[in-house]
PDB file of N, CA, C and O in Angstrom:
ATOM      1  N   MET A   1     124.708  67.989 118.700  1.00  0.00           N
ATOM      2  CA  MET A   1     125.065  66.874 117.538  1.00  0.00           C
ATOM      3  C   MET A   1     126.232  66.723 117.552  1.00  0.00           C
ATOM      4  O   MET A   1     127.125  67.569 117.608  1.00  0.00           O
ATOM      5  N   LYS A   2     126.289  65.490 117.496  1.00  0.00           N
ATOM      6  CA  LYS A   2     127.579  64.957 117.650  1.00  0.00           C
ATOM      7  C   LYS A   2     128.223  64.500 116.100  1.00  0.00           C
ATOM      8  O   LYS A   2     127.397  64.114 115.273  1.00  0.00           O
ATOM      9  N   GLN A   3     129.410  64.530 115.772  1.00  0.00           N
ATOM     10  CA  GLN A   3     129.834  64.159 113.888  1.00  0.00           C
ATOM     11  C   GLN A   3     129.156  63.178 113.113  1.00  0.00           C
ATOM     12  O   GLN A   3     128.628  63.290 112.006  1.00  0.00           O
ATOM     13  N   LYS A   4     129.345  61.308 114.560  1.00  0.00           N
ATOM     14  CA  LYS A   4     128.729  61.082 113.943  1.00  0.00           C
ATOM     15  C   LYS A   4     127.308  60.973 113.858  1.00  0.00           C
ATOM     16  O   LYS A   4     126.971  59.855 113.471  1.00  0.00           O
ATOM     17  N   ASP A   5     126.415  61.704 114.074  1.00  0.00           N
ATOM     18  CA  ASP A   5     124.885  61.926 113.994  1.00  0.00           C
ATOM     19  C   ASP A   5     124.848  62.447 112.700  1.00  0.00           C
ATOM     20  O   ASP A   5     124.142  61.853 111.885  1.00  0.00           O
ATOM     21  N   ILE A   6     125.615  63.680 112.260  1.00  0.00           N
ATOM     22  CA  ILE A   6     125.517  64.341 111.154  1.00  0.00           C
ATOM     23  C   ILE A   6     126.012  63.392 110.024  1.00  0.00           C
ATOM     24  O   ILE A   6     125.392  63.352 108.961  1.00  0.00           O
ATOM     25  N   ALA A   7     127.014  62.699 110.214  1.00  0.00           N
ATOM     26  CA  ALA A   7     127.377  61.811 109.114  1.00  0.00           C
ATOM     27  C   ALA A   7     126.366  60.299 109.074  1.00  0.00           C
ATOM     28  O   ALA A   7     125.999  59.599 108.130  1.00  0.00           O
ATOM     29  N   LEU A   8     126.231  60.243 109.967  1.00  0.00           N
ATOM     30  CA  LEU A   8     124.741  59.193 109.759  1.00  0.00           C
ATOM     31  C   LEU A   8     123.539  59.621 109.176  1.00  0.00           C
ATOM     32  O   LEU A   8     123.193  58.888 108.250  1.00  0.00           O
ATOM     33  N   ILE A   9     122.694  60.677 109.435  1.00  0.00           N
ATOM     34  CA  ILE A   9     121.722  61.763 108.587  1.00  0.00           C
ATOM     35  C   ILE A   9     122.048  62.059 107.052  1.00  0.00           C
ATOM     36  O   ILE A   9     121.259  61.899 106.121  1.00  0.00           O
ATOM     37  N   VAL A  10     123.332  62.510 106.967  1.00  0.00           N
ATOM     38  CA  VAL A  10     123.802  62.318 105.838  1.00  0.00           C
ATOM     39  C   VAL A  10     123.945  61.428 104.908  1.00  0.00           C
ATOM     40  O   VAL A  10     123.759  61.599 103.703  1.00  0.00           O
ATOM     41  N   LEU A  11     124.414  60.061 105.672  1.00  0.00           N
ATOM     42  CA  LEU A  11     124.765  58.893 104.678  1.00  0.00           C
ATOM     43  C   LEU A  11     123.165  58.605 104.803  1.00  0.00           C
ATOM     44  O   LEU A  11     122.706  58.281 103.708  1.00  0.00           O
ATOM     45  N   ILE A  12     122.361  58.630 105.667  1.00  0.00           N
ATOM     46  CA  ILE A  12     120.619  57.852 105.493  1.00  0.00           C
ATOM     47  C   ILE A  12     119.893  58.912 103.534  1.00  0.00           C
ATOM     48  O   ILE A  12     119.357  58.617 102.467  1.00  0.00           O
ATOM     49  N   ALA A  13     120.450  60.180 104.302  1.00  0.00           N
ATOM     50  CA  ALA A  13     119.707  61.155 102.961  1.00  0.00           C
ATOM     51  C   ALA A  13     119.890  60.581 101.541  1.00  0.00           C
ATOM     52  O   ALA A  13     118.979  60.462 100.722  1.00  0.00           O
ATOM     53  N   GLY A  14     122.056  60.009 101.221  1.00  0.00           N
ATOM     54  CA  GLY A  14     121.643  59.966 100.093  1.00  0.00           C
ATOM     55  C   GLY A  14     121.515  58.271  99.873  1.00  0.00           C
ATOM     56  O   GLY A  14     122.119  57.845  98.888  1.00  0.00           O
ATOM     57  N   ILE A  15     121.022  57.600 100.433  1.00  0.00           N
ATOM     58  CA  ILE A  15     121.055  57.003 100.492  1.00  0.00           C
ATOM     59  C   ILE A  15     119.387  56.592  99.914  1.00  0.00           C
ATOM     60  O   ILE A  15     119.056  55.779  99.050  1.00  0.00           O
ATOM     61  N   SER A  16     118.582  57.459 100.727  1.00  0.00           N
ATOM     62  CA  SER A  16     117.316  57.213 100.773  1.00  0.00           C
ATOM     63  C   SER A  16     117.212  57.970  99.031  1.00  0.00           C
ATOM     64  O   SER A  16     116.463  57.302  98.318  1.00  0.00           O
ATOM     65  N   ALA A  17     117.753  59.045  98.403  1.00  0.00           N
ATOM     66  CA  ALA A  17     117.486  59.546  97.263  1.00  0.00           C
ATOM     67  C   ALA A  17     118.251  59.046  96.089  1.00  0.00           C
ATOM     68  O   ALA A  17     118.510  59.689  95.072  1.00  0.00           O
ATOM     69  N   VAL A  18     118.549  57.935  96.331  1.00  0.00           N
ATOM     70  CA  VAL A  18     119.086  56.854  95.250  1.00  0.00           C
ATOM     71  C   VAL A  18     118.466  55.773  95.203  1.00  0.00           C
ATOM     72  O   VAL A  18     118.617  54.973  94.279  1.00  0.00           O
ATOM     73  N   ALA A  19     117.493  55.547  96.419  1.00  0.00           N
ATOM     74  CA  ALA A  19     116.305  54.538  95.662  1.00  0.00           C
ATOM     75  C   ALA A  19     115.642  55.177  95.454  1.00  0.00           C
ATOM     76  O   ALA A  19     114.946  54.712  94.551  1.00  0.00           O
ATOM     77  N   SER A  20     115.137  56.671  95.901  1.00  0.00           N
ATOM     78  CA  SER A  20     114.141  57.254  94.949  1.00  0.00           C
ATOM     79  C   SER A  20     114.207  57.093  93.539  1.00  0.00           C
ATOM     80  O   SER A  20     113.439  56.800  92.623  1.00  0.00           O
ATOM     81  N   PHE A  21     115.678  57.460  93.731  1.00  0.00           N
ATOM     82  CA  PHE A  21     116.066  57.550  92.132  1.00  0.00           C
ATOM     83  C   PHE A  21     115.589  56.719  91.033  1.00  0.00           C
ATOM     84  O   PHE A  21     114.989  56.921  89.977  1.00  0.00           O
ATOM     85  N   VAL A  22     116.248  55.338  91.885  1.00  0.00           N
ATOM     86  CA  VAL A  22     115.935  54.279  90.932  1.00  0.00           C
ATOM     87  C   VAL A  22     114.266  53.669  90.969  1.00  0.00           C
ATOM     88  O   VAL A  22     113.877  52.957  90.044  1.00  0.00           O
ATOM     89  N   VAL A  23     113.298  54.049  92.190  1.00  0.00           N
ATOM     90  CA  VAL A  23     112.825  53.553  91.995  1.00  0.00           C
ATOM     91  C   VAL A  23     111.946  54.286  91.448  1.00  0.00           C
ATOM     92  O   VAL A  23     110.995  53.554  91.172  1.00  0.00           O
ATOM     93  N   SER A  24     111.656  55.788  91.005  1.00  0.00           N
ATOM     94  CA  SER A  24     110.808  56.880  90.069  1.00  0.00           C
ATOM     95  C   SER A  24     111.431  56.039  88.443  1.00  0.00           C
ATOM     96  O   SER A  24     110.653  55.809  87.517  1.00  0.00           O
ATOM     97  N   ASN A  25     112.682  55.745  88.397  1.00  0.00           N
ATOM     98  CA  ASN A  25     112.465  55.188  86.681  1.00  0.00           C
ATOM     99  C   ASN A  25     112.002  53.792  86.798  1.00  0.00           C
ATOM    100  O   ASN A  25     111.253  53.724  85.823  1.00  0.00           O
ATOM    101  N   LYS A  26     111.978  52.947  87.213  1.00  0.00           N
ATOM    102  CA  LYS A  26     110.969  52.075  87.288  1.00  0.00           C
ATOM    103  C   LYS A  26     109.418  51.898  87.395  1.00  0.00           C
ATOM    104  O   LYS A  26     108.685  50.938  87.158  1.00  0.00           O
ATOM    105  N   LEU A  27     109.207  53.046  87.792  1.00  0.00           N
ATOM    106  CA  LEU A  27     107.557  53.482  88.096  1.00  0.00           C
ATOM    107  C   LEU A  27     107.321  54.536  86.762  1.00  0.00           C
ATOM    108  O   LEU A  27     106.745  53.925  85.862  1.00  0.00           O
ATOM    109  N   PHE A  28     107.531  55.539  86.509  1.00  0.00           N
ATOM    110  CA  PHE A  28     107.371  56.208  85.769  1.00  0.00           C
ATOM    111  C   PHE A  28     107.847  56.031  84.387  1.00  0.00           C
ATOM    112  O   PHE A  28     108.939  55.494  84.199  1.00  0.00           O
ATOM    113  N   VAL A  29     107.005  56.500  83.246  1.00  0.00           N
ATOM    114  CA  VAL A  29     107.776  55.804  82.318  1.00  0.00           C
ATOM    115  C   VAL A  29     108.372  57.140  81.496  1.00  0.00           C
ATOM    116  O   VAL A  29     107.975  58.303  81.557  1.00  0.00           O
ATOM    117  N   THR A  30     109.611  56.487  80.601  1.00  0.00           N
ATOM    118  CA  THR A  30     110.545  57.447  80.080  1.00  0.00           C
ATOM    119  C   THR A  30     109.971  57.881  79.244  1.00  0.00           C
ATOM    120  O   THR A  30     108.844  57.520  78.905  1.00  0.00           O
ATOM    121  N   PRO A  31     110.837  59.015  78.583  1.00  0.00           N
ATOM    122  CA  PRO A  31     110.402  59.271  77.005  1.00  0.00           C
ATOM    123  C   PRO A  31     110.391  58.654  75.966  1.00  0.00           C
ATOM    124  O   PRO A  31     109.635  58.781  75.003  1.00  0.00           O
ATOM    125  N   ALA A  32     111.448  57.784  76.169  1.00  0.00           N
ATOM    126  CA  ALA A  32     111.291  57.078  74.471  1.00  0.00           C
ATOM    127  C   ALA A  32     110.457  55.893  74.950  1.00  0.00           C
ATOM    128  O   ALA A  32     110.802  54.862  74.372  1.00  0.00           O
ATOM    129  N   ASN A  33     109.488  55.722  75.808  1.00  0.00           N
ATOM    130  CA  ASN A  33     108.341  54.745  75.993  1.00  0.00           C
ATOM    131  C   ASN A  33     106.895  55.522  75.666  1.00  0.00           C
ATOM    132  O   ASN A  33     105.818  54.987  75.403  1.00  0.00           O
ATOM    133  N   ARG A  34     107.141  56.663  75.743  1.00  0.00           N
ATOM    134  CA  ARG A  34     105.954  57.704  75.470  1.00  0.00           C
ATOM    135  C   ARG A  34     105.208  57.612  74.013  1.00  0.00           C
ATOM    136  O   ARG A  34     104.277  58.270  73.549  1.00  0.00           O
ATOM    137  N   GLN A  35     105.948  56.586  73.501  1.00  0.00           N
ATOM    138  CA  GLN A  35     105.956  57.383  72.083  1.00  0.00           C
ATOM    139  C   GLN A  35     104.445  55.818  71.909  1.00  0.00           C
ATOM    140  O   GLN A  35     104.564  54.753  72.513  1.00  0.00           O
ATOM    141  N   GLN A  36     103.497  56.075  71.184  1.00  0.00           N
ATOM    142  CA  GLN A  36     102.200  55.685  70.671  1.00  0.00           C
ATOM    143  C   GLN A  36     101.654  55.801  69.380  1.00  0.00           C
ATOM    144  O   GLN A  36     101.645  56.991  69.063  1.00  0.00           O
ATOM    145  N   GLN A  37     101.237  55.142  68.579  1.00  0.00           N
ATOM    146  CA  GLN A  37     100.459  55.285  67.516  1.00  0.00           C
ATOM    147  C   GLN A  37      99.544  55.736  67.055  1.00  0.00           C
ATOM    148  O   GLN A  37      98.876  54.850  67.590  1.00  0.00           O
ATOM    149  N   VAL A  38      98.608  56.463  66.393  1.00  0.00           N
ATOM    150  CA  VAL A  38      97.531  56.908  66.543  1.00  0.00           C
ATOM    151  C   VAL A  38      96.844  56.837  65.481  1.00  0.00           C
ATOM    152  O   VAL A  38      97.460  56.741  64.419  1.00  0.00           O
ATOM    153  N   GLU A  39      95.460  56.863  65.475  1.00  0.00           N
ATOM    154  CA  GLU A  39      95.251  56.788  63.640  1.00  0.00           C
ATOM    155  C   GLU A  39      95.158  58.336  63.032  1.00  0.00           C
ATOM    156  O   GLU A  39      94.932  59.376  63.652  1.00  0.00           O
ATOM    157  N   VAL A  40      95.395  58.150  61.687  1.00  0.00           N
ATOM    158  CA  VAL A  40      95.288  59.497  60.773  1.00  0.00           C
ATOM    159  C   VAL A  40      93.525  59.589  60.823  1.00  0.00           C
ATOM    160  O   VAL A  40      92.849  58.563  60.740  1.00  0.00           O
ATOM    161  N   VAL A  41      92.880  61.019  60.977  1.00  0.00           N
ATOM    162  CA  VAL A  41      91.767  60.977  60.818  1.00  0.00           C
ATOM    163  C   VAL A  41      91.897  61.653  59.565  1.00  0.00           C
ATOM    164  O   VAL A  41      92.802  62.347  59.102  1.00  0.00           O
ATOM    165  N   ASP A  42      90.157  61.089  58.871  1.00  0.00           N
ATOM    166  CA  ASP A  42      90.282  61.696  57.413  1.00  0.00           C
ATOM    167  C   ASP A  42      89.774  63.006  57.236  1.00  0.00           C
ATOM    168  O   ASP A  42      88.969  63.303  58.119  1.00  0.00           O
ATOM    169  N   VAL A  43      90.015  64.071  56.219  1.00  0.00           N
ATOM    170  CA  VAL A  43      89.788  65.730  56.040  1.00  0.00           C
ATOM    171  C   VAL A  43      87.825  65.478  55.917  1.00  0.00           C
ATOM    172  O   VAL A  43      87.066  64.795  55.229  1.00  0.00           O
ATOM    173  N   ILE A  44      87.727  66.251  56.773  1.00  0.00           N
ATOM    174  CA  ILE A  44      86.342  66.662  56.994  1.00  0.00           C
ATOM    175  C   ILE A  44      85.837  67.561  55.510  1.00  0.00           C
ATOM    176  O   ILE A  44      86.338  68.630  55.163  1.00  0.00           O
ATOM    177  N   ASP A  45      84.598  66.733  54.683  1.00  0.00           N
ATOM    178  CA  ASP A  45      84.690  67.303  53.559  1.00  0.00           C
ATOM    179  C   ASP A  45      83.449  68.209  53.828  1.00  0.00           C
ATOM    180  O   ASP A  45      82.496  67.767  54.470  1.00  0.00           O
ATOM    181  N   PRO A  46      83.465  69.364  53.378  1.00  0.00           N
ATOM    182  CA  PRO A  46      82.408  70.440  53.952  1.00  0.00           C
ATOM    183  C   PRO A  46      81.380  70.615  53.118  1.00  0.00           C
ATOM    184  O   PRO A  46      80.472  71.407  53.371  1.00  0.00           O
ATOM    185  N   SER A  47      81.420  70.021  52.238  1.00  0.00           N
ATOM    186  CA  SER A  47      79.621  69.548  50.889  1.00  0.00           C
ATOM    187  C   SER A  47      78.720  69.362  51.723  1.00  0.00           C
ATOM    188  O   SER A  47      78.825  70.254  52.564  1.00  0.00           O
ATOM    189  N   PHE A  48      77.944  68.741  51.943  1.00  0.00           N
ATOM    190  CA  PHE A  48      76.761  68.342  52.325  1.00  0.00           C
ATOM    191  C   PHE A  48      75.614  67.873  51.638  1.00  0.00           C
ATOM    192  O   PHE A  48      75.085  68.893  51.196  1.00  0.00           O
ATOM    193  N   THR A  49      75.008  66.989  51.340  1.00  0.00           N
ATOM    194  CA  THR A  49      74.450  66.743  50.351  1.00  0.00           C
ATOM    195  C   THR A  49      73.323  66.437  50.944  1.00  0.00           C
ATOM    196  O   THR A  49      73.416  65.820  52.005  1.00  0.00           O
ATOM    197  N   THR A  50      71.529  66.893  50.254  1.00  0.00           N
ATOM    198  CA  THR A  50      70.468  67.220  51.049  1.00  0.00           C
ATOM    199  C   THR A  50      69.966  65.590  51.833  1.00  0.00           C
ATOM    200  O   THR A  50      70.678  64.621  51.570  1.00  0.00           O
ATOM    201  N   PRO A  51      69.395  65.497  52.268  1.00  0.00           N
ATOM    202  CA  PRO A  51      68.768  63.993  52.898  1.00  0.00           C
ATOM    203  C   PRO A  51      67.582  63.895  52.406  1.00  0.00           C
ATOM    204  O   PRO A  51      66.799  64.709  51.916  1.00  0.00           O
ATOM    205  N   ASN A  52      67.556  62.773  52.607  1.00  0.00           N
ATOM    206  CA  ASN A  52      66.048  62.378  51.552  1.00  0.00           C
ATOM    207  C   ASN A  52      64.775  62.763  51.322  1.00  0.00           C
ATOM    208  O   ASN A  52      64.556  62.515  52.508  1.00  0.00           O
ATOM    209  N   ASN A  53      64.231  62.955  51.117  1.00  0.00           N
ATOM    210  CA  ASN A  53      63.253  64.213  51.033  1.00  0.00           C
ATOM    211  C   ASN A  53      61.959  62.995  51.412  1.00  0.00           C
ATOM    212  O   ASN A  53      60.882  63.582  51.309  1.00  0.00           O
ATOM    213  N   LYS A  54      61.724  61.371  51.847  1.00  0.00           N
ATOM    214  CA  LYS A  54      60.808  60.310  52.632  1.00  0.00           C
ATOM    215  C   LYS A  54      60.940  60.960  53.927  1.00  0.00           C
ATOM    216  O   LYS A  54      59.995  61.442  54.551  1.00  0.00           O
ATOM    217  N   TYR A  55      62.468  60.951  54.399  1.00  0.00           N
ATOM    218  CA  TYR A  55      62.270  61.243  55.761  1.00  0.00           C
ATOM    219  C   TYR A  55      62.098  62.500  56.096  1.00  0.00           C
ATOM    220  O   TYR A  55      61.120  62.945  56.698  1.00  0.00           O
ATOM    221  N   PHE A  56      63.292  63.271  55.617  1.00  0.00           N
ATOM    222  CA  PHE A  56      62.831  64.952  56.477  1.00  0.00           C
ATOM    223  C   PHE A  56      61.837  65.711  55.216  1.00  0.00           C
ATOM    224  O   PHE A  56      62.326  66.173  54.185  1.00  0.00           O
ATOM    225  N   ASN A  57      60.830  65.720  55.438  1.00  0.00           N
ATOM    226  CA  ASN A  57      60.004  66.516  54.783  1.00  0.00           C
ATOM    227  C   ASN A  57      59.076  67.462  55.842  1.00  0.00           C
ATOM    228  O   ASN A  57      59.373  67.427  57.036  1.00  0.00           O
ATOM    229  N   SER A  58      58.169  68.142  55.475  1.00  0.00           N
ATOM    230  CA  SER A  58      57.130  69.396  56.082  1.00  0.00           C
ATOM    231  C   SER A  58      56.558  68.530  56.860  1.00  0.00           C
ATOM    232  O   SER A  58      56.631  68.710  58.075  1.00  0.00           O
ATOM    233  N   ASN A  59      55.925  67.503  56.384  1.00  0.00           N
ATOM    234  CA  ASN A  59      54.965  66.282  56.513  1.00  0.00           C
ATOM    235  C   ASN A  59      55.510  65.703  57.585  1.00  0.00           C
ATOM    236  O   ASN A  59      54.756  65.155  58.389  1.00  0.00           O
ATOM    237  N   SER A  60      56.301  65.708  57.707  1.00  0.00           N
ATOM    238  CA  SER A  60      56.918  64.392  58.730  1.00  0.00           C
ATOM    239  C   SER A  60      56.357  64.683  60.524  1.00  0.00           C
ATOM    240  O   SER A  60      55.857  65.718  60.966  1.00  0.00           O
ATOM    241  N   ILE A  61      56.537  63.895  60.982  1.00  0.00           N
ATOM    242  CA  ILE A  61      55.917  63.271  62.312  1.00  0.00           C
ATOM    243  C   ILE A  61      57.277  63.869  63.825  1.00  0.00           C
ATOM    244  O   ILE A  61      58.255  63.212  64.182  1.00  0.00           O
ATOM    245  N   ASP A  62      56.909  65.007  64.292  1.00  0.00           N
ATOM    246  CA  ASP A  62      58.198  65.542  65.149  1.00  0.00           C
ATOM    247  C   ASP A  62      58.098  64.892  66.586  1.00  0.00           C
ATOM    248  O   ASP A  62      57.284  65.024  67.500  1.00  0.00           O
ATOM    249  N   PRO A  63      58.905  64.362  66.474  1.00  0.00           N
ATOM    250  CA  PRO A  63      59.037  63.123  68.162  1.00  0.00           C
ATOM    251  C   PRO A  63      59.203  64.381  69.366  1.00  0.00           C
ATOM    252  O   PRO A  63      59.146  64.125  70.569  1.00  0.00           O
ATOM    253  N   THR A  64      59.436  65.896  68.768  1.00  0.00           N
ATOM    254  CA  THR A  64      60.206  66.647  69.960  1.00  0.00           C
ATOM    255  C   THR A  64      58.899  67.021  71.093  1.00  0.00           C
ATOM    256  O   THR A  64      58.770  67.159  72.310  1.00  0.00           O
ATOM    257  N   GLN A  65      58.063  67.084  69.880  1.00  0.00           N
ATOM    258  CA  GLN A  65      56.615  67.470  70.744  1.00  0.00           C
ATOM    259  C   GLN A  65      55.471  66.562  71.452  1.00  0.00           C
ATOM    260  O   GLN A  65      55.006  65.491  71.060  1.00  0.00           O
ATOM    261  N   ASN A  66      55.176  67.270  72.543  1.00  0.00           N
ATOM    262  CA  ASN A  66      54.303  66.329  73.395  1.00  0.00           C
ATOM    263  C   ASN A  66      52.943  66.045  72.832  1.00  0.00           C
ATOM    264  O   ASN A  66      52.137  66.943  72.594  1.00  0.00           O
ATOM    265  N   SER A  67      52.683  64.636  72.603  1.00  0.00           N
ATOM    266  CA  SER A  67      51.454  64.506  72.576  1.00  0.00           C
ATOM    267  C   SER A  67      50.799  63.871  73.940  1.00  0.00           C
ATOM    268  O   SER A  67      51.324  63.399  74.949  1.00  0.00           O
ATOM    269  N   GLN A  68      49.298  64.075  73.506  1.00  0.00           N
ATOM    270  CA  GLN A  68      48.257  63.667  74.773  1.00  0.00           C
ATOM    271  C   GLN A  68      47.325  62.554  74.180  1.00  0.00           C
ATOM    272  O   GLN A  68      46.878  62.901  73.086  1.00  0.00           O
ATOM    273  N   LEU A  69      46.946  61.440  74.547  1.00  0.00           N
ATOM    274  CA  LEU A  69      46.042  60.505  74.507  1.00  0.00           C
ATOM    275  C   LEU A  69      44.990  60.814  75.110  1.00  0.00           C
ATOM    276  O   LEU A  69      44.852  60.897  76.331  1.00  0.00           O
ATOM    277  N   GLY A  70      43.958  61.056  74.042  1.00  0.00           N
ATOM    278  CA  GLY A  70      42.581  61.545  74.961  1.00  0.00           C
ATOM    279  C   GLY A  70      42.226  62.311  75.219  1.00  0.00           C
ATOM    280  O   GLY A  70      42.445  63.248  74.451  1.00  0.00           O
ATOM    281  N   THR A  71      41.367  62.625  76.510  1.00  0.00           N
ATOM    282  CA  THR A  71      41.202  63.522  77.567  1.00  0.00           C
ATOM    283  C   THR A  71      41.274  63.299  78.432  1.00  0.00           C
ATOM    284  O   THR A  71      40.415  62.425  78.545  1.00  0.00           O
ATOM    285  N   ASN A  72      41.912  63.469  79.755  1.00  0.00           N
ATOM    286  CA  ASN A  72      42.266  63.820  80.851  1.00  0.00           C
ATOM    287  C   ASN A  72      42.419  64.848  81.963  1.00  0.00           C
ATOM    288  O   ASN A  72      43.447  65.519  82.058  1.00  0.00           O
ATOM    289  N   ASN A  73      41.009  65.016  83.122  1.00  0.00           N
ATOM    290  CA  ASN A  73      41.046  66.253  82.887  1.00  0.00           C
ATOM    291  C   ASN A  73      41.150  66.565  84.362  1.00  0.00           C
ATOM    292  O   ASN A  73      40.955  67.615  84.972  1.00  0.00           O
ATOM    293  N   ASN A  74      41.712  64.699  84.985  1.00  0.00           N
ATOM    294  CA  ASN A  74      41.906  64.550  86.269  1.00  0.00           C
ATOM    295  C   ASN A  74      43.360  65.450  86.625  1.00  0.00           C
ATOM    296  O   ASN A  74      44.405  65.134  86.057  1.00  0.00           O
ATOM    297  N   GLU A  75      43.326  66.398  87.443  1.00  0.00           N
ATOM    298  CA  GLU A  75      44.227  66.613  87.554  1.00  0.00           C
ATOM    299  C   GLU A  75      44.875  66.282  88.641  1.00  0.00           C
ATOM    300  O   GLU A  75      45.903  66.921  88.861  1.00  0.00           O
ATOM    301  N   ASN A  76      44.410  65.039  89.775  1.00  0.00           N
ATOM    302  CA  ASN A  76      44.766  64.373  90.782  1.00  0.00           C
ATOM    303  C   ASN A  76      44.814  62.789  90.238  1.00  0.00           C
ATOM    304  O   ASN A  76      43.696  62.402  89.897  1.00  0.00           O
ATOM    305  N   PRO A  77      45.643  62.012  90.119  1.00  0.00           N
ATOM    306  CA  PRO A  77      45.200  60.992  89.768  1.00  0.00           C
ATOM    307  C   PRO A  77      45.369  60.126  90.465  1.00  0.00           C
ATOM    308  O   PRO A  77      44.560  59.203  90.367  1.00  0.00           O
ATOM    309  N   PHE A  78      46.434  60.006  91.446  1.00  0.00           N
ATOM    310  CA  PHE A  78      46.590  59.582  92.925  1.00  0.00           C
ATOM    311  C   PHE A  78      45.681  59.359  93.856  1.00  0.00           C
ATOM    312  O   PHE A  78      45.728  58.406  94.634  1.00  0.00           O
ATOM    313  N   ASN A  79      44.650  60.370  93.829  1.00  0.00           N
ATOM    314  CA  ASN A  79      43.927  60.182  95.320  1.00  0.00           C
ATOM    315  C   ASN A  79      43.347  59.397  95.553  1.00  0.00           C
ATOM    316  O   ASN A  79      42.995  59.298  96.728  1.00  0.00           O
ATOM    317  N   GLY A  80      42.914  58.397  94.589  1.00  0.00           N
ATOM    318  CA  GLY A  80      42.179  57.375  95.391  1.00  0.00           C
ATOM    319  C   GLY A  80      40.741  57.236  95.140  1.00  0.00           C
ATOM    320  O   GLY A  80      39.981  56.586  95.858  1.00  0.00           O
ATOM    321  N   ASN A  81      40.467  57.764  94.276  1.00  0.00           N
ATOM    322  CA  ASN A  81      39.004  58.268  93.780  1.00  0.00           C
ATOM    323  C   ASN A  81      38.849  57.505  92.174  1.00  0.00           C
ATOM    324  O   ASN A  81      37.833  57.682  91.501  1.00  0.00           O
TER     325      ASN A  81
END
């Protein structure tokens, strides 16, 4: 390599380093701009009141149980019969 080639490579590397530094400062958020206000959460109270007996009692309907309407013994309902 000639002396001019090495100087040209160093010059291009220096210019690209300065350009990447300037662009990265514009694209990425600085630590001063990284601050953000958030809501303060209230303290959770460990006491729990019992729910209303009108809705939560031993006689209420359990929606998680399977229910069947009528009797249907047809194992293959879509066979066309």
